[in-house]
N, C-alpha and C positions, 0 to 999 in steps of 0.2 A: 500357167506361165512359169518358165524356169526362173529360179532365183540365183543370181550370181554376184559375189562380192568382188569388187575391183578396188585395190588399194592404189594410192597415188593417183586418184581419179580426178584431181583438180586441174591437171595440165598434161601436156605432152601425150605420151603413149596411153596413159591411163584415161585421160579425157577422151581421146579418139576411140579407145576401146569401149568406154561406157556409152558414148553416143551411138556407136555402131550396134552394140548389143541392144540398147534401149529402143532404137528405131526398128529393130527386128522383132520386138515383142517381149524381150526379156525384162524381168524386174531386176534392175541393177541396184545393188547396195553400194553407195558411193562412200569411199573412205579416204580421208586425207586430213591434214591439220587445218586447212583454211576453209572454214565453214561457208564464207561468202562465195568462194570460188565453186564449192560443191553445189550450192544453191543455184548458181548460174548454169552449171551443167545440168542439174535436175530440171530446170526450166526449159532447156532445149529438148530434153528427152520427153517430158510430159508425165512419165510415171517412173519415179525412182525414189529410193530411200536414202536420205542423207544422214550419215553418221560421222561427225567430226572425230578423227582418230589420230592419235600419235602412236605409230606402230612400235615405238620403243617401249611403250608402257604395257606390260602384260595384262593389267586390269582392263585397259582400253580395248585390247584385242578380244578378251573374253566378252566384253560388252558388245563389241561389233558383231561377233558371231551369234550371240544370243539375240540381238535385234534382227539379224538376217533370218534367223530361224523362225522368228515370230511372224514373218510375212505369210508363210504358207506351210509351216511345220517341217520344212526341209531346206537343204542347201544343195543346189545342183552344180554350182561351180565356184571356184576361187581363182582369181587372177592376182598372183603376187607380183605386183608391178612397182610398188614404191621403192625408190632407190636414190642414192646420191653419188656424185663423183667428188673429185677433189684433187689435191696435189698428187702427182704420179711418182714422185721421188720417195725413196725409202726414208728420207729425212723429214717427211711430214710429221707434224706434232701429234702427240698422243691423243689429244681430244678429237682430232679429225679422224684418226685411225679407229678409235673406239666408236665414234658415231657412225662411221661407214660400216663397220662390222655389225653394229646393232641393227641398222636399218636394212642393209643389203642381205644379211645372212640370218641373224638371230630372229628377226621379225617374221620372215617367211617360214622358218622352222616352227615358231610358236603358232602361226596361223594354220599351218598344216596339222599340227598337233591338236588344234581346236576343232577343225572340221572333219578330220579323218574318221573319228568314231561315229559322227553323224552320217557320213557318206557310207561307211561300212554297214551301218544299221539299215540304211535305205537300200543298199545293194547297188548303188549307182552314184555317179558324181564325176567331176572332172576338175583336176588341179592344173593350172598353167603357171609355171614360174618363168619370169622374164630374166634371162641370163644376159650374156653378151659374147660377142666374138672375142672380147678381151678375157673371157673365161676359158678360152682355148689357146690364146696366144698372150703370153705374159708381157704386156707393154704398158700397164697402167697402175703399177704399184699396188696399194691396198685394194683399190677397186678391182683389179684383176684377181687378187687373192680371194675376195668375197665371191666373185663370179665363178672362179674355179671351184670353190667350196660348195656353192649353190648347185653347180653341175653334179658334183659327187653326191650331194644330198638328194637331188632329184632322181638320179639313177637308183639310189638305194631305196627311196620311198616307192618308186615305180615297181621295183622288184618285190618289195614287201607286200604291196597291194595287188600283185598279179592274181587274177582269178576272183577278185572281190567285186568286180563291176566298177571299180574306181580307176579312172585313167589319170596318168601323170605325164605332162608334156613340158619339155624345156624349149623355150623360144630364145634364140640367140641373135639379136639384131647386131648389124654392123653399125657404121656411122649413120645416124638418123637425125633429121632436123628437129631438135627439141630444145627445151630451155637449157639443157646441159651443153649442147653443142652450138646452137645459134648459127648454123651455116645453111643458108637457103639453097645451096647447090646440092643438097642431100635429099634422099627420099623422105617424105613426110611420115609422121607417126601413123597415118592411116594404113600404111603398108604393114606395120606390125599388128595393128588392130584387126586387119583381115586375117592374119595368121592366127591370132588369138581366137577369133570366132570359129575358124576352121578346126582348131585344136579342141575347143570345148565340145564341138559336135563329134569329132572323130579324133580322139587322142592318139598322138604319135610320140615316139621316143624323143625326137629332136627336130626342130625346124630352124633353119638359118635364113635370115632375111637381111638384105637381098641375097640371092643364091650365090652371087659372085664371090662372096667371102669364103665359100667352101674351099676354093683353090688355096687361099692363104692358110686355112686350117690344115689342109692336107700337107702343104709345104712345111708347116711348123712341126708336124709329126714325122715326116719323112726326111726332111733336110734341116734339122735344127741349127746346124752351124751357119747355113745361109741366112736363116731368119735372124740369128744373133747378129750377123753382119749388117743386115738391112735395118734392123731396129736399134743397133748399138747407140746408146746415149740419147736416143730420141725421147724416151719417156722422161728422163730427168730434165731434159731441155724444156719440156712442156710443163713441168711441175711448178 
C-alpha cells in the first residue's frame, strides 16, 4: 500500500485529498495542528496515521517524516497543502507576513528537503505542491508572493530531480469553496483532491483547477497592462 503524507489534512483541500486517497487504499499520514480534527478524518478513512504537526516547527517536520517512514520503510508521496491566507494589502503587519511565509513557503521547502533523500534512495516518489492561481497573477499581497515563490521552487526541484524517478507537480487552484473562502457558489475541494490523486499517479509539471483560470493566466502574461487595469486597487480593497 502506498504511503502518502498530506499536510493541512484537517479541513478543506487537505481533508478532501486524504479521504480520496484513503478510500482508494493509500495509507495516508495526516498532518495538521488540530489532533481532534485529524482523528475525525482518520475515522472516516479507516486506515490512516495521525501525526499532529505544526509545519512551522522544523523538529515537528522531521518527526512527521520519520513517523511516515516507519509505516512501511518508504514514503511514496508528499502533498504540501498546508497554507494560510490573510490581508492582501502591502500594509499587512509583520507577524502576518512572517507567518504566511513560514507556512506557505518555508514549510514546503523543509518537507521536500526531508523526503527527497528518501525518495531518491527508493528511486521513486511523487511530490505535489498546492500553489494557487494567485501565484501566477499578483492580486493577493504576501499570499501571492508565497505562491509565486513556491512555483519557482517547484520548477527548480522538478528539474533537479529529473531522471531520478521522483516526480514533482504544482497544482494551482483558482477560487475553491474552503474555510479560506467560504463561498458556496465555488467548486468544492474535491475538485482539487481529484487533481492531486491524478498527479501522484502520473506527475505533471502543472495542473490548473478549474481549467477556466488558464485564460486569466495567459492574459496576465500577454497583456499585463490590461490585467493591471482590471485588478487595480481590488487587492487592497479586500485586505
